[in-house]
C-alpha positions, 0 to 999 in steps of 0.5 A: 153898204153897211149891210153888204159889210155885214153880209160879208163879215158873216159870210167870212166867218161862215166861209172860214168854218165851212172851208176849214170843215170842208178842207178837213173833209176834203183831207178824208178823201186823199186819206181813204182813197190812198188806203183803199187801193185794191179793186175791192176797196174801191168798190166798197168806197162806191158803195159808201157813195151810194149810201151817202146819196141815200142819206142825202135824200132821206135827210130832206124828208127828215128836215121838211124845210123846217130850217128855211121856215125858222128863218121866214117865221123868225123875221116876221117877229112873234114869240121866237121861243114858241117858234123854237119849241114848235119846230124842235118838237115836230122835227123830234117827233117825225124823226122818231116815226121815220127812223121806226118806219125805215128801219122796219123796211130796211130789207127792201132798202138794202135790196134797192141799194144793192147792200143785201148782206148788210142791213146794219148799214141802214141803221147807222144811216138812219141814226146819222140822219136822225141826229143831224136832223135834231141839229137842224134847228139849233144850228138855224138858231145860231145863224139866225142870231148872227153867232157864226163863231159858235157855229164854225167851232161846232162844225170843225169839231165834228169834222175833226172827230170824223177825221180822227175816227176814220184814220183810226179805223181804216188806218191804225186798226189794221195794224193793231189788229195784226198785232193782236189777232185774238183780242175782242176788238180784232174779232169785232173788227173783222166782223166789219167792213171799210163801209161800216167803219166810214159810217160809224166815223160819220156817226161819231161826227153827228153825236159830237156836233149834237152835244156841242149844241147842247146850249141851244137845245137844252131849253127844249120842252115838249111844247107844240103850238098846232095853229103856228105849226100849221102856218109853218108847214104850209110854208115849208112843205114844198121844200120837201119837193124842192129838196128831193128834186135838188137831191135827184140833181146832186146825188141820183147820178151815183145811184143811176151810174151803178145801175146803168153803167154796162160794167160788171157789179164789181167794175160798176162800184169802182166806177162809182168810187172813181166818180165820186172821188173826182166829184170831190175835187170840185169841192172848192166852189161848193165851199163858197156856195155853202159859205154863202147860203149860210149867211145869206138866207137870214140876210135876205129874209131880214132885209126883204122889207127894205125899200132898196132890198133889190139893189142890195141883192143886185150887188150881192150877186155881182160879187157872188159871181165874181167869187165863183169865177175865181173859185172855178179858175183857181181849181180848173186852171191848177188841176195838175195839182188838185189831182193829188188830193185823190189816189192815182187809181182814182184819176182815170176820168179827170175830164169830168172835173171842169164840167162838174165845176161849171155845173156848181157855178150855175148852182151858186147862181141859182141859190142866189136867184132863188131868194125871190120865191122864199121872200115872196112865199112863192114856193111853189115856184121853187118847186117847179123849177127843182123839178124841172132840173130833176126831170133833165137830170134823170132823162140825160143819165138814163139815156146816155150813162149806158154810153158815156158812163160818168161823163153823162152824169157830169153833163146832166148835172150842168144841164140841170143846174144851167136850165134851172138857173135860167128859168129861175132868172126869168120867173124872178124878174117877173114876180120880184124884179132885181136890177141885176148887172146882167151885162157884167155878170155875162161878161165875167163868166164869159171871160172865165170860160174864155181863159179856161179853154185857153189853158186847155189849148195850151195843155193840148200842146204841152205835157210839161207841168211847170209850164202848164201851171205857169200859164194857169197862174198867168191867166188866173192873175189876168182874170184878177186884174180884169176885175180890178179894173172894172170894179176899181171904184167899188174895190177902192171903198172896201177896208183893208184891200182898198188902199192897194187899189189905185 
C-alpha cells in the first residue's frame, strides 16, 4: 500500500503539472480556432497540424529511446553520473548530425508535406525537435530522482510562454501592424504566415524549458563511455521502431487524410484542421495517461525486483482503468459543453470525439500493460505489438479515408490501439504473468460503454441541452456510485476520502 501511495502522490504532482500544462495548451485550441476562422486560416491550421505530426515522427528518431533506457540503467545501479554524461552526449551529437541532414534535404521534406513555398518551416521544426531532445535526459533525471515539483514548474512555465507568444502573434500583432503599417515589425510580420508564428511560439516554449532545466544539465561535459553506450543502445534501439510505430498510430492519420480525402487541396487542409481540433477535445483522457506515464515508468522499474511486484502492478492497473473510465464519461457525457473549446467552424464532425476517447482508453491500458516487456528486457515484443498496430492504422486509413474521411481515421485509431492492448495482454501473461482483476476491469469498461450508449439514446430523442446535461450528470454519478460500492473496502483505507466512504 505504501508503494501505491508513493505512486499516487507522484502521479498527482505529474498529473497536476500535466493537467495544468495540457489545460493551458488546450486554451490554445479555442484561441487559435476562434481567431483563425476563414477558410484560408483554417487550412493553415491544417498545415500546422501536419507539421506537428512530422515533428512527432522525427522526435522519435532524435531521442531513440534514451529516456526509457536512462530509467532502466538507473534502476540497475552503477555510476549515475557516467550514465547521465553518456546519454546526454549521445543525444547532443546525434541531434547535430540529424539536424544538419534534415536541413540539407529540407526541399524534399517540403514537397512531401505539401509546403513547397515555406522551407523556413522545416528549419524551425528542426530547432524545436533538437532543443526538446536536449531536454529529454534532464527531464528523465528529475523523474528518476522523484522531483515532480521542479518538473511541474518547468512544464507549466514553457506552456505559458507558448500561450503568450501565440496570443501576441495572432491576436495582438495584427492590431499593432494595422496601427503602424510601415514599421520594421510590420514588414517582418507581413512576410510571415500564421503557421510560422505558431511554430515560433512553440520554439520559444522549447528554449525557455531547456533554460529552466539548466541545473539539471550544467554539469554536462563531453564524456562518453563507449561500452556503456553500447549496452544502452542495445536496449533502447528497439524503441525507435516502437516509437515510430506509435507515431504512425497517433499522427499519420492527419498526413494521410490530407492526401487521400477526395476534396480540393484547400478543403482537404480544412478537413485536417477540423479533425485536429476535434482530436483536442479528447485531450482529457490523455492528461491522465501522460501523468501516469511520467510517474509509472520509474516506479515500475524500481519495483521490478520485488517479490510482490506483479500484485502491485495489478492494483495499479485496476485504479488506472477506473480513472480512464471516469475521464471518458466526463468528456463523452458532457460533449455539449466541451464542444465550445473549439470554434464553431470546427464543430461539424463531433461524432469522431467519442471514438477517439475510446481509442485513448485502449491506449492507456496498453501503456500500463507494456511494462512487462520493458522490465524483462524483451523490447522486441514491444516492437512487434507496435508494428501490428501501425499496419492496422495504415490499412484502414488507406482503404477507407476516400470513403469516410476523418471517421476512417478515428476508427483506425481505435482498432489499432484496441489490437495492441489485447496482444500486449496475451503476450505479457505468457512471459510475465500479472494477476490482473480481469473480471472487474471488463465490468468497469462494459458499464462505462453502457452508460455512454444510454446517453446517446437520450440525445436521440431530445435536443434540449439542459436535459441532456442533466441526464449526463445522473449517469456520471451512477458510475461513481458503482465504483464506490465495488471498491468500498479499499476506498475506506485511502487518506482524506476514506472517511466519506461508509
